[in-house]
N, C-alpha and C positions, 0 to 999 in steps of 0.2 A: 982915423981911429975906428970909425964905424965899419969900414971894409975889413979890418983885421978881426973884429969881434964876431962878425957873422960866420965866417968859416970855422972859427974856434967853437962857437956855440953849436953849429951843425955837427961837428965832429963829436962833441960831448953827448949830444942827443942820440946820435947813431950808436955810439958805444954803449949808452945806457939801454938802448932798445935790445941789444944783444941778440938772443935767439929769435925773438919776435920778428926782427928785420929779415931774418933768413927764411921765414916761413913762406910757403907758396901763397900766391894770391887766389888760388883756386881751391875749391872744396868738393870732394866727391860725395854723392848721395846715392842711396839705394831707392829704387822705385819698383812698384808692381808692374808686371807685364800686363798687357791688355788681356791676355788669356787667363791669367790668375784673377784679374778684376771681374771678368765675365763669369768665370766659374763661381766665384764668391757670390755674385749677384744672383745667379741662377739657383744656387743652393739656398740662399736666403728667401727667394721667392717661393721655392718649393716648400720650405719649412712653413711659411705663412699659409700657403694653399692647404697644406696638410692639416693646419689648425682651423681652416675655414675662413681665412682672411684674404681679402683682395687688397694688395698693397703695391706701392712702387718701391723699388730698391735702387739706390745709387751707391756706387763705389767710387770714392774720390782718392786722388793721389795725396802725397804728403803735403801738397800745397793747396789742397781743397778743390782742385779742378776735377770734374767728373771724368772718369775713365769708362764707366759702364753704367747703363741705366736701363731698367726694365720696369714696365708698368703693366700690371695684370688687367684683364679686360674690363673689370668693373670698379677698379680703384678710382677714387675721386680725382677730379681734374687738378686739385691742389697738391696731390701726393708726389708727383715727380719733383717739383721745386722744393717741397718740404723735405723730401728724402735727401736731396742734394745739399740743402742747407744744414740738415742734421750732420751729415758727414763733414761739411765745411766747418761747422761749429766745433765738432770734436777735434779736428786737426788744428784748427786755429788756436784753441785754448788748451790743447794737449790733454784733454780730459773728456771722458764719455759724457754724453748729454744728460744721462740720469743723474750723475754726480753734479753737473752744472745746474740742473733743475733745482736741486736742494740748496746749492750755494748761492743762487741768485734770487731766491724768494724775496718778496717785499720785506723790508726791514733788515735784510742782511747787508753787510758792507759791500758786497759785489752786485747788489740788485740793479745798479745802473747799467750793467752789461746787457741786460735784456732790451735796452733801447737801441742797441747797435743794429745796423742793417744786417740781415741774413742770420742773426742769432736765433736759434731755436732751442728753447729751454725746456724740452720734454724728452723723455727717453726715446731711444731709437738710433742714436749716433754712437757707434762703438769703434774704438781705435783698432787698427791692425798694426801690430808690432812684430818686428823680426830682429833678433840679435840685439835687443835693447834700443832699437831705433823705431820711431813711428814711420811707417811706410804708406799709410793711408787710413781710411775709415769706411765703414759700411753705414749707410743711412737708410732706415726703413720708415715708411709712413703709410698709415692706413689701417693698422690693427686697432682694436678697440682701446688699448692702453699702451703707454710707453714701455711698460715691462714686456708686453707681447712683441712690440717692435724690436726691443733689445734682444729677446730670445731668437727672433728670426735673423737679426744681424749676426749674432754669435754663431748661429748655425752656418751662415755663409763663411765666416772666418774659419770655423772648424773644417770646412770642406777644402781649404787651401793650407791648413796648418802644416801638413807634412812637406809642402813645397816651399815654405818659408824657412830660410836659414835661421837657426836659433843660436 
């Protein structure tokens, strides 16, 4: 009896799965080219230099892995890792770090997120989006405020905006 029930149950489950069972086991994603990542990093660095800031800039891919990193001559030794972690934080939570800074303040329901390794809850991590998809983020560290880091990151994204498919 048991041997007859198993095939029948399998057939019912497969029929119920319908179109989902026919879907591919693979998924395609869009990623930044190294050239676009480098161009964005250079533009962000130039924007901060023009404002008088010595910073590090990291461009991470959609998975939070650094694709490009630049550190200006006098940027602090902590800035390369902080810039990378700002980009990682933005793509991991699919939200810019300025917004996350507000949402994770002490007393907020999401405040515990601040205790996660690599989480950086200050401005300077800005998502790069193309055609409705997150393709990476720019992280900037070293300007005197998170808002200034954000401005430089946004300048980096603006430099590649025309190259991103919308």
